[in-house]
N, CA, C and O atoms as a GROMACS GRO file, in nm:
protein
  328
    1UNK      N    1 -14.635 -19.009 -11.961
    1UNK     CA    2 -14.500 -18.967 -12.000
    1UNK      C    3 -14.460 -18.986 -12.150
    1UNK      O    4 -14.435 -19.088 -12.214
    2UNK      N    5 -14.465 -18.835 -12.192
    2UNK     CA    6 -14.443 -18.811 -12.315
    2UNK      C    7 -14.318 -18.847 -12.410
    2UNK      O    8 -14.219 -18.884 -12.346
    3UNK      N    9 -14.302 -18.845 -12.544
    3UNK     CA   10 -14.200 -18.917 -12.595
    3UNK      C   11 -14.073 -18.818 -12.561
    3UNK      O   12 -13.961 -18.864 -12.538
    4UNK      N   13 -14.101 -18.688 -12.562
    4UNK     CA   14 -13.985 -18.643 -12.503
    4UNK      C   15 -13.911 -18.668 -12.372
    4UNK      O   16 -13.788 -18.671 -12.362
    5UNK      N   17 -14.022 -18.688 -12.246
    5UNK     CA   18 -13.983 -18.732 -12.148
    5UNK      C   19 -13.904 -18.899 -12.165
    5UNK      O   20 -13.802 -18.928 -12.102
    6UNK      N   21 -13.951 -18.961 -12.229
    6UNK     CA   22 -13.923 -19.088 -12.240
    6UNK      C   23 -13.762 -19.066 -12.326
    6UNK      O   24 -13.671 -19.137 -12.283
    7UNK      N   25 -13.732 -18.986 -12.424
    7UNK     CA   26 -13.584 -18.963 -12.484
    7UNK      C   27 -13.531 -18.899 -12.351
    7UNK      O   28 -13.432 -18.957 -12.306
    8UNK      N   29 -13.574 -18.796 -12.281
    8UNK     CA   30 -13.468 -18.721 -12.212
    8UNK      C   31 -13.437 -18.838 -12.077
    8UNK      O   32 -13.340 -18.837 -12.002
    9UNK      N   33 -13.533 -18.919 -12.076
    9UNK     CA   34 -13.475 -19.032 -11.939
    9UNK      C   35 -13.362 -19.096 -11.953
    9UNK      O   36 -13.275 -19.110 -11.867
   10UNK      N   37 -13.362 -19.152 -12.098
   10UNK     CA   38 -13.240 -19.268 -12.109
   10UNK      C   39 -13.121 -19.188 -12.184
   10UNK      O   40 -13.006 -19.231 -12.186
   11UNK      N   41 -13.163 -19.061 -12.248
   11UNK     CA   42 -13.040 -18.998 -12.281
   11UNK      C   43 -12.928 -18.943 -12.194
   11UNK      O   44 -12.810 -18.935 -12.227
   12UNK      N   45 -12.978 -18.910 -12.085
   12UNK     CA   46 -12.884 -18.823 -11.970
   12UNK      C   47 -12.782 -18.932 -11.933
   12UNK      O   48 -12.692 -18.890 -11.860
   13UNK      N   49 -12.774 -19.076 -11.970
   13UNK     CA   50 -12.671 -19.136 -11.895
   13UNK      C   51 -12.559 -19.136 -12.014
   13UNK      O   52 -12.449 -19.184 -11.985
   14UNK      N   53 -12.573 -19.104 -12.102
   14UNK     CA   54 -12.439 -19.113 -12.223
   14UNK      C   55 -12.451 -19.230 -12.292
   14UNK      O   56 -12.361 -19.271 -12.366
   15UNK      N   57 -12.584 -19.304 -12.270
   15UNK     CA   58 -12.601 -19.427 -12.386
   15UNK      C   59 -12.615 -19.388 -12.523
   15UNK      O   60 -12.708 -19.322 -12.569
   16UNK      N   61 -12.504 -19.439 -12.593
   16UNK     CA   62 -12.488 -19.426 -12.742
   16UNK      C   63 -12.630 -19.482 -12.803
   16UNK      O   64 -12.663 -19.425 -12.906
   17UNK      N   65 -12.699 -19.562 -12.766
   17UNK     CA   66 -12.820 -19.594 -12.822
   17UNK      C   67 -12.923 -19.523 -12.762
   17UNK      O   68 -13.035 -19.549 -12.804
   18UNK      N   69 -12.915 -19.460 -12.696
   18UNK     CA   70 -13.059 -19.403 -12.658
   18UNK      C   71 -13.090 -19.348 -12.766
   18UNK      O   72 -13.204 -19.392 -12.775
   19UNK      N   73 -13.074 -19.280 -12.860
   19UNK     CA   74 -13.214 -19.235 -12.981
   19UNK      C   75 -13.275 -19.364 -12.999
   19UNK      O   76 -13.391 -19.378 -12.962
   20UNK      N   77 -13.216 -19.455 -13.049
   20UNK     CA   78 -13.286 -19.582 -13.125
   20UNK      C   79 -13.374 -19.622 -13.012
   20UNK      O   80 -13.491 -19.642 -13.043
   21UNK      N   81 -13.342 -19.639 -12.891
   21UNK     CA   82 -13.413 -19.696 -12.776
   21UNK      C   83 -13.530 -19.594 -12.745
   21UNK      O   84 -13.649 -19.623 -12.736
   22UNK      N   85 -13.484 -19.488 -12.732
   22UNK     CA   86 -13.638 -19.382 -12.726
   22UNK      C   87 -13.723 -19.403 -12.847
   22UNK      O   88 -13.846 -19.406 -12.839
   23UNK      N   89 -13.658 -19.417 -12.961
   23UNK     CA   90 -13.785 -19.425 -13.085
   23UNK      C   91 -13.840 -19.589 -13.102
   23UNK      O   92 -13.938 -19.622 -13.168
   24UNK      N   93 -13.762 -19.668 -13.034
   24UNK     CA   94 -13.858 -19.786 -13.025
   24UNK      C   95 -13.969 -19.796 -12.912
   24UNK      O   96 -14.078 -19.854 -12.910
   25UNK      N   97 -13.900 -19.713 -12.817
   25UNK     CA   98 -14.023 -19.717 -12.718
   25UNK      C   99 -14.129 -19.621 -12.721
   25UNK      O  100 -14.222 -19.621 -12.640
   26UNK      N  101 -14.110 -19.506 -12.852
   26UNK     CA  102 -14.211 -19.422 -12.896
   26UNK      C  103 -14.325 -19.501 -12.963
   26UNK      O  104 -14.448 -19.498 -12.949
   27UNK      N  105 -14.240 -19.575 -13.043
   27UNK     CA  106 -14.277 -19.679 -13.173
   27UNK      C  107 -14.407 -19.795 -13.118
   27UNK      O  108 -14.511 -19.830 -13.174
   28UNK      N  109 -14.351 -19.832 -12.993
   28UNK     CA  110 -14.426 -19.965 -12.936
   28UNK      C  111 -14.513 -19.907 -12.826
   28UNK      O  112 -14.515 -19.979 -12.726
   29UNK      N  113 -14.595 -19.778 -12.816
   29UNK     CA  114 -14.660 -19.737 -12.663
   29UNK      C  115 -14.785 -19.837 -12.718
   29UNK      O  116 -14.805 -19.894 -12.825
   30UNK      N  117 -14.851 -19.830 -12.601
   30UNK     CA  118 -15.026 -19.879 -12.616
   30UNK      C  119 -15.082 -19.765 -12.679
   30UNK      O  120 -15.026 -19.656 -12.682
   31UNK      N  121 -15.194 -19.790 -12.728
   31UNK     CA  122 -15.287 -19.733 -12.761
   31UNK      C  123 -15.338 -19.615 -12.674
   31UNK      O  124 -15.371 -19.499 -12.700
   32UNK      N  125 -15.330 -19.699 -12.545
   32UNK     CA  126 -15.365 -19.573 -12.434
   32UNK      C  127 -15.243 -19.513 -12.386
   32UNK      O  128 -15.229 -19.430 -12.296
   33UNK      N  129 -15.175 -19.556 -12.442
   33UNK     CA  130 -15.036 -19.396 -12.413
   33UNK      C  131 -15.027 -19.305 -12.547
   33UNK      O  132 -14.984 -19.191 -12.567
   34UNK      N  133 -15.070 -19.374 -12.604
   34UNK     CA  134 -15.089 -19.265 -12.724
   34UNK      C  135 -15.191 -19.170 -12.695
   34UNK      O  136 -15.155 -19.053 -12.678
   35UNK      N  137 -15.336 -19.204 -12.684
   35UNK     CA  138 -15.400 -19.147 -12.637
   35UNK      C  139 -15.361 -19.052 -12.550
   35UNK      O  140 -15.424 -18.947 -12.568
   36UNK      N  141 -15.285 -19.047 -12.466
   36UNK     CA  142 -15.257 -18.971 -12.333
   36UNK      C  143 -15.166 -18.876 -12.406
   36UNK      O  144 -15.184 -18.755 -12.389
   37UNK      N  145 -15.062 -18.922 -12.490
   37UNK     CA  146 -14.985 -18.820 -12.537
   37UNK      C  147 -15.066 -18.714 -12.615
   37UNK      O  148 -15.069 -18.597 -12.578
   38UNK      N  149 -15.146 -18.769 -12.750
   38UNK     CA  150 -15.180 -18.672 -12.807
   38UNK      C  151 -15.242 -18.553 -12.720
   38UNK      O  152 -15.196 -18.439 -12.724
   39UNK      N  153 -15.379 -18.602 -12.620
   39UNK     CA  154 -15.432 -18.530 -12.506
   39UNK      C  155 -15.319 -18.433 -12.426
   39UNK      O  156 -15.354 -18.326 -12.377
   40UNK      N  157 -15.228 -18.464 -12.422
   40UNK     CA  158 -15.153 -18.397 -12.338
   40UNK      C  159 -15.075 -18.265 -12.424
   40UNK      O  160 -15.045 -18.152 -12.384
   41UNK      N  161 -15.059 -18.333 -12.558
   41UNK     CA  162 -15.014 -18.237 -12.660
   41UNK      C  163 -15.079 -18.129 -12.685
   41UNK      O  164 -15.030 -18.017 -12.700
   42UNK      N  165 -15.257 -18.178 -12.692
   42UNK     CA  166 -15.336 -18.045 -12.741
   42UNK      C  167 -15.365 -17.993 -12.608
   42UNK      O  168 -15.445 -17.900 -12.617
   43UNK      N  169 -15.331 -18.017 -12.492
   43UNK     CA  170 -15.344 -17.938 -12.381
   43UNK      C  171 -15.264 -17.794 -12.405
   43UNK      O  172 -15.296 -17.675 -12.404
   44UNK      N  173 -15.140 -17.872 -12.429
   44UNK     CA  174 -15.020 -17.771 -12.498
   44UNK      C  175 -15.020 -17.660 -12.572
   44UNK      O  176 -14.969 -17.550 -12.547
   45UNK      N  177 -15.103 -17.712 -12.696
   45UNK     CA  178 -15.131 -17.658 -12.813
   45UNK      C  179 -15.203 -17.524 -12.823
   45UNK      O  180 -15.316 -17.521 -12.774
   46UNK      N  181 -15.149 -17.398 -12.887
   46UNK     CA  182 -15.207 -17.294 -12.896
   46UNK      C  183 -15.367 -17.270 -12.981
   46UNK      O  184 -15.354 -17.275 -13.104
   47UNK      N  185 -15.489 -17.249 -12.941
   47UNK     CA  186 -15.599 -17.207 -12.991
   47UNK      C  187 -15.592 -17.161 -13.089
   47UNK      O  188 -15.534 -17.053 -13.102
   48UNK      N  189 -15.655 -17.231 -13.207
   48UNK     CA  190 -15.660 -17.144 -13.329
   48UNK      C  191 -15.793 -17.037 -13.362
   48UNK      O  192 -15.907 -17.050 -13.318
   49UNK      N  193 -15.760 -16.965 -13.422
   49UNK     CA  194 -15.896 -16.847 -13.463
   49UNK      C  195 -16.008 -16.927 -13.514
   49UNK      O  196 -15.999 -17.029 -13.583
   50UNK      N  197 -16.104 -16.875 -13.475
   50UNK     CA  198 -16.251 -16.965 -13.553
   50UNK      C  199 -16.243 -16.869 -13.697
   50UNK      O  200 -16.214 -16.750 -13.707
   51UNK      N  201 -16.280 -16.970 -13.808
   51UNK     CA  202 -16.294 -16.946 -13.942
   51UNK      C  203 -16.407 -16.816 -13.938
   51UNK      O  204 -16.503 -16.830 -13.862
   52UNK      N  205 -16.400 -16.720 -14.000
   52UNK     CA  206 -16.481 -16.597 -14.056
   52UNK      C  207 -16.608 -16.677 -14.101
   52UNK      O  208 -16.595 -16.772 -14.178
   53UNK      N  209 -16.784 -16.623 -14.030
   53UNK     CA  210 -16.872 -16.663 -14.087
   53UNK      C  211 -16.900 -16.712 -14.284
   53UNK      O  212 -16.886 -16.646 -14.388
   54UNK      N  213 -16.929 -16.811 -14.265
   54UNK     CA  214 -16.947 -16.851 -14.408
   54UNK      C  215 -16.803 -16.858 -14.487
   54UNK      O  216 -16.817 -16.834 -14.607
   55UNK      N  217 -16.667 -16.885 -14.447
   55UNK     CA  218 -16.531 -16.907 -14.505
   55UNK      C  219 -16.517 -17.019 -14.451
   55UNK      O  220 -16.543 -17.045 -14.334
   56UNK      N  221 -16.470 -17.104 -14.546
   56UNK     CA  222 -16.412 -17.242 -14.550
   56UNK      C  223 -16.243 -17.226 -14.531
   56UNK      O  224 -16.190 -17.120 -14.564
   57UNK      N  225 -16.175 -17.322 -14.483
   57UNK     CA  226 -16.025 -17.282 -14.480
   57UNK      C  227 -15.964 -17.263 -14.568
   57UNK      O  228 -15.866 -17.188 -14.559
   58UNK      N  229 -15.997 -17.323 -14.681
   58UNK     CA  230 -15.909 -17.301 -14.790
   58UNK      C  231 -15.954 -17.176 -14.888
   58UNK      O  232 -15.889 -17.153 -14.990
   59UNK      N  233 -16.080 -17.087 -14.849
   59UNK     CA  234 -16.088 -16.973 -14.854
   59UNK      C  235 -16.004 -16.848 -14.779
   59UNK      O  236 -15.990 -16.732 -14.818
   60UNK      N  237 -15.967 -16.896 -14.686
   60UNK     CA  238 -15.867 -16.793 -14.594
   60UNK      C  239 -15.748 -16.806 -14.625
   60UNK      O  240 -15.674 -16.713 -14.595
   61UNK      N  241 -15.686 -16.935 -14.700
   61UNK     CA  242 -15.530 -16.973 -14.703
   61UNK      C  243 -15.515 -16.919 -14.863
   61UNK      O  244 -15.436 -16.831 -14.898
   62UNK      N  245 -15.593 -16.981 -14.939
   62UNK     CA  246 -15.567 -16.962 -15.098
   62UNK      C  247 -15.553 -16.803 -15.145
   62UNK      O  248 -15.642 -16.717 -15.148
   63UNK      N  249 -15.449 -16.795 -15.173
   63UNK     CA  250 -15.427 -16.613 -15.217
   63UNK      C  251 -15.384 -16.565 -15.149
   63UNK      O  252 -15.315 -16.476 -15.200
   64UNK      N  253 -15.376 -16.564 -15.022
   64UNK     CA  254 -15.295 -16.521 -14.860
   64UNK      C  255 -15.161 -16.509 -14.890
   64UNK      O  256 -15.102 -16.474 -14.788
   65UNK      N  257 -15.101 -16.519 -14.966
   65UNK     CA  258 -14.923 -16.510 -14.950
   65UNK      C  259 -14.900 -16.365 -14.885
   65UNK      O  260 -14.971 -16.266 -14.902
   66UNK      N  261 -14.769 -16.376 -14.797
   66UNK     CA  262 -14.766 -16.231 -14.748
   66UNK      C  263 -14.713 -16.127 -14.878
   66UNK      O  264 -14.750 -16.010 -14.879
   67UNK      N  265 -14.629 -16.179 -14.980
   67UNK     CA  266 -14.623 -16.112 -15.064
   67UNK      C  267 -14.700 -16.080 -15.205
   67UNK      O  268 -14.816 -16.041 -15.196
   68UNK      N  269 -14.642 -16.093 -15.331
   68UNK     CA  270 -14.735 -16.041 -15.412
   68UNK      C  271 -14.724 -16.158 -15.553
   68UNK      O  272 -14.744 -16.154 -15.674
   69UNK      N  273 -14.681 -16.258 -15.452
   69UNK     CA  274 -14.687 -16.393 -15.582
   69UNK      C  275 -14.831 -16.456 -15.592
   69UNK      O  276 -14.904 -16.478 -15.496
   70UNK      N  277 -14.858 -16.482 -15.722
   70UNK     CA  278 -14.972 -16.558 -15.718
   70UNK      C  279 -14.970 -16.727 -15.693
   70UNK      O  280 -14.878 -16.803 -15.723
   71UNK      N  281 -15.079 -16.758 -15.638
   71UNK     CA  282 -15.065 -16.910 -15.618
   71UNK      C  283 -15.002 -16.984 -15.684
   71UNK      O  284 -14.934 -17.072 -15.630
   72UNK      N  285 -15.009 -16.967 -15.855
   72UNK     CA  286 -14.930 -17.028 -15.921
   72UNK      C  287 -14.767 -17.044 -15.918
   72UNK      O  288 -14.694 -17.139 -15.945
   73UNK      N  289 -14.741 -16.911 -15.874
   73UNK     CA  290 -14.605 -16.900 -15.834
   73UNK      C  291 -14.526 -16.979 -15.719
   73UNK      O  292 -14.416 -17.034 -15.710
   74UNK      N  293 -14.667 -16.952 -15.613
   74UNK     CA  294 -14.642 -17.035 -15.523
   74UNK      C  295 -14.565 -17.178 -15.558
   74UNK      O  296 -14.444 -17.201 -15.559
   75UNK      N  297 -14.697 -17.281 -15.592
   75UNK     CA  298 -14.725 -17.387 -15.650
   75UNK      C  299 -14.589 -17.440 -15.718
   75UNK      O  300 -14.540 -17.545 -15.675
   76UNK      N  301 -14.523 -17.367 -15.828
   76UNK     CA  302 -14.424 -17.383 -15.907
   76UNK      C  303 -14.294 -17.364 -15.784
   76UNK      O  304 -14.208 -17.450 -15.803
   77UNK      N  305 -14.274 -17.306 -15.710
   77UNK     CA  306 -14.191 -17.287 -15.636
   77UNK      C  307 -14.173 -17.446 -15.554
   77UNK      O  308 -14.089 -17.534 -15.571
   78UNK      N  309 -14.259 -17.440 -15.485
   78UNK     CA  310 -14.287 -17.548 -15.396
   78UNK      C  311 -14.221 -17.679 -15.481
   78UNK      O  312 -14.129 -17.758 -15.456
   79UNK      N  313 -14.306 -17.665 -15.583
   79UNK     CA  314 -14.248 -17.833 -15.691
   79UNK      C  315 -14.097 -17.834 -15.706
   79UNK      O  316 -14.050 -17.946 -15.725
   80UNK      N  317 -14.011 -17.732 -15.701
   80UNK     CA  318 -13.904 -17.691 -15.763
   80UNK      C  319 -13.820 -17.721 -15.622
   80UNK      O  320 -13.702 -17.754 -15.627
   81UNK      N  321 -13.888 -17.706 -15.504
   81UNK     CA  322 -13.847 -17.776 -15.392
   81UNK      C  323 -13.874 -17.913 -15.372
   81UNK      O  324 -13.807 -17.966 -15.284
   82UNK      N  325 -13.934 -17.966 -15.416
   82UNK     CA  326 -13.987 -18.102 -15.359
   82UNK      C  327 -13.895 -18.219 -15.528
   82UNK      O  328 -13.907 -18.342 -15.532
   0.00000   0.00000   0.00000
C-alpha cells in the first residue's frame, strides 16, 4: 500500500487525527514496505532522456536557463530566496 493510499484510507472517515496517523504509518513502514513503495513509484515515473554521448549531467544543465540570465545571476537569485 502506497503512502497516498494509507492516507486516503484513514482520512475518508473524517478523523481529525488522520494526518498525524498517516505520517506515523509512513514513518514506521518496514524496510520491505519502503522498498515496495520505491518500486511502485519508479514504475510510475517518467523515464528520463539519456545524456548525449560524452556529456555529464552538469554539462547539459549549467548555463541552460530559459532566459538570458547568467549562472551567477541565477545563483544570486536563489541565494536571495533562501
